MARPAMI-14246 format. One record per residue (C-alpha): residue in one letter; x, y negated, z negated. Coordinates in pm, whole numbers, plus 32768, in hexadecimal, padded with zeros to 4 digits. Each point is the difference from the previous one (the first is absolute). Layout:
AXYZ ...
***
This chain:
M67666C8AA01F S80107E9E808D E81307F7480B4 N80487F1E7ED6 Q800A812A7F17 D80CB80CB80FA L81207F078007 M80007FBE7E8B K7FE281757FBB K8124804480E7 I80D77F097F3E Q7F9380917EB1 L80428168806A S815A7FA28082 F805C7F2C7ED2 Q80C481027F3B R80EA8056811F L80527E978052 S814D7F607FAA K800B7EEF7EF9 G7FF57EED8107 Q7EE980AA80BF K7F3280207EC2 M80207E887FD1 I7F797FCD8160 A7EE480F67FC5 Q7F997F577EBC Y80077EA880A0 I7F2680738123 M7F0280A57F1A D7FEC7EC47F2C N80137F00811B Y7F8E80AE813E D7F577EC28080 K814B7F447FFB A80E18122806A A7F33803C813A F80807EBE809B M816C80117F91 T811A806980E4 A80DC811E7F88 A810F7F037FA8 K7F117F217F3E L7F6781267F45 G815B807B7FA4 E80647EA77F88 K7EC27FE37F30 V803681527F5A G81797FE27FE2 V8070811280F2 S809A8007815A E7F3E7FF68145 S8083815C8056 T7F6780837EBA V7EAD7F7C806F V802780AE8150 R806181497F57 F7ED27FDC7F1B A7F1F7FF28133 N80AC8136808B V7FC980C07EBB L7E8B7FBC8028 D8013809D815E F7FEB7EB980BE E80E07FD28130 G80727EB57F75 Y7F9C7ED87F2A P7F257F5B810D Q7F1E81337FFF L7FDF7FF27E84 Q7FBE7E8C8010 S7EF68034810B E7F4B80FE7F26 L80127F147ED7 Q7F677EEA80D0 E7EF280EB807E M7FB880657E9B I7FC27E9E7F86 R7F397F7E812A T7EB67FFF7F48 R807F7FDF7E9B L809F7EA87FF5 T7F2F7EF47F5B T80107E9A807C V80CE7FA37ECD Q8101810F8051 R80137F898166 I803D7E9B7F8D E8119807C7F1F M809B80B18129 S800C7EB380B7 A810B7F827F11 D811580428101 Y7F737EF180E5 S80F87F087F70 S7FDF7EEB8104 E7F1D7F8E8117 E8100806C8105 N802D81547F5E T7E85802C7FE8 L7FD27FAF8172 K810D80F5806D K7F8B811A7F1C V7E927FE08064 L804F7FF08175 K80EA812B7FE3 A7EF980C67F43 D7F007FB7810F I80F680648111 D804381477F46 N7E88803E7FDF L7FD47FCD8176 R812280E78055 I7F8581157F1B T7E9F7FDC8087 M807780188168 D80DC812E7FB8 S7EF280C07F44 I7EC87FB980D1 D7F4F81338089 Y7FB37FA28169 K7F008115802F V7F3C7F7E7ED5 F80227E9F8089 E7F70806E814F A7EE480BB7F54 S7FB57EC97F32 V7FEC7F278136 K7F1780FD80A3 S7F1F80097ECE I7FE37E838003 T7F9E7FF8816F E7F01811A7FDE A7F537FA77EB7 K7E9A7F83800D H80377F1F7ED2 I81437FA07F50 Y800A7FA27E91 I813E7F6D7F6B V8022802F7E89 A81097F477F38 L800F7F497EB5 R80E77F157F46 S813D7FA080C3 S7FA480F18117 T7ED27F27805D T80F47F2880C5 L8053812D80D8 A7E91805B8028 D7FAC7EA08075 F811980068100 L7FA18155808B G7E8D7FB18000 F802F7EB080AC Y80AD8098812D L7F35813F8017 N7EC67F288007 L808C7F508134 I803F814E80AA R7EC380C37FB0 D7EAA7FFA7F58 N7F8D80807EAE V81317FB47F28 Y7FB57FB27E93 I80EC7F887EF0 T7F8980787EAC S81117F687F29 R7F517EED7F40 S7F6780C97EE3 I7FDB816F7FB1 S7E837FE77FE9 D7FF87F6D815F T80E381198070 F7F1181177FA0 E7ED37F40807F M80AA7FE28152 L807881698000 F7EBE80AD7F9D R7F9A8040816B V8156807F806A D7FFE814D80BC K80CE80EB80D8 D800E7F0E8126 D80A47EF07F32 L81637FAF7F92 V805C7F767EAB I81577F5D7FE6 G80837FEB7E9C I81277F1C7FB7 G80B580137EB3 F815C7FE37F6C P808980237E9E R7F617FBD7F13 Y7EE380AE80B2 S7E9E7F807FCF S7F2B81157F69 K7ECF7F7080B1 T80A180268157 I804B816D7FAF E7E9680377F94 A7F7D7F5F813F L80D380E680DA H7F8A812D7F39 Y7E987F9A803F A803E7FC98175 K80A18155801E S7EDD80A47F4A Q7F157F6B8106 G80C3809C811E A80A47EC0807E K816480028083 V80F17F547F14 L81447F4C8059 A80DF7FA67EDA I81057EEE8024 T80DF80177ED2 D816880277F8F S8028817A7FE4 I7F5C8149805D L7FF780387E87 S7F237ECD7FD5 P7EA980497F67 L7F647F5E8134 A808F811C80D1 A7F4181077F38 N7EBB7FAF80B8 S808C7F9D8153 D800080AB8153 F81247F27806E T81047F547F26 L80E67EEF8082 T81107F917F12 A80BE7EBB7FDF K80FA7FAF7EEF S7FA97EE47F13 N812280127F08 M80577EBA7F58 E80CB7FC57EC3 S7F0D7EF77F88 F7E997FC67F93 V7FA07FAF816A D7F95811780EC S80BC8005814A L7F00800B8119 V80F77FCE811F A801E816C8071 P7E8A804A7FCA L7FA77ECA80CD S80EF806B8114 L7F60815A8006 L7EA77F628022 N80877F258115 A8071813680BB L7EAB80A27FCE I7F4C7ECE808A V80E47FE9812F A7FDC81758048 V7E857FED7FE6 G80037ECC80E0 I80C680BB810A K7F0981227FF3 E7EDF7F0C8029 K80B37F1C80F7 N7ED87FB680E4 K7F117FC07EE0 V81007F227F53 A803E7F35813C S7E8B7FC6802C S7FCD7FA17E93 F81207F0A7FFA A7F977F618148 K7EB07FAE7F62 L80A37F937EBB E80E87F1380B8 E7ECF7F558095 I7F607FDD7EA8 W81457F837F62 E80267EFE8114 Q7E977F8E7FF1 Y7FFA7FD27E87 N81687F857FD1 V805D81227F21 Y81737FC6803E S80B77EB6800A N80617F8E815A K80EF7EDA7FDE E801D7FC78175 K7E837FF28027 N7FD07F247ECD S81087F078071 K7F417FAB813E 
***
């Protein structure tokens, strides 16, 4: 039984023993789980017409320690189910530009905090090691995650050889992956709603014996099913836009850690690059241009 069915089944099985107010909460959640998942206990109670304490007791009846745990499971349940239209409807609470700014920044701060608190440092270290040891590195990402692939690929290409970004089209992805083998690393990046093509590419890479690193939002992500290492970063956002702040920060940490491991090689590469950048005026130099 899937997690979605587990939670809904739990509510259904408990329905008969709930109080009148708790039944109203249960019915609202079953009918409007996408909206309830982002309501506070007070707001849910107000919407249903019961007290906040009734909402808390409802969570306890379902064997949750409190309402935040129930809310977290609801949010986990809907990660891959919300359509863009539903996500736009959820943005209705952004009532002003100032409120929008504060809510988005707070959500990103929360995503960063949760990511930092939940990171598995042993997996992070193993991921860094796999990047430094791989013969070839292929980065697979589609849709909004292509931004992350470009960022990671840009810096890894400055640190080491044989880094390929396969995010432009799925046909290009398989054409670039068809020689992948046990000495290579494939990095798959994907967040809800997950690209089915990214999942298929990781499955193929795994079948060829390559190591697979998944960078996604949860160990329950379908990208994790074919990975040797899974690094998670939260991307929750009550809007139609995906939050890439925590994922980008995680990639930043990976790049820095790899750079430290390859310190001598990085220093040599950047020394040569600085000469090229200077010679061909890659970067603006106001002081030089003013002379």
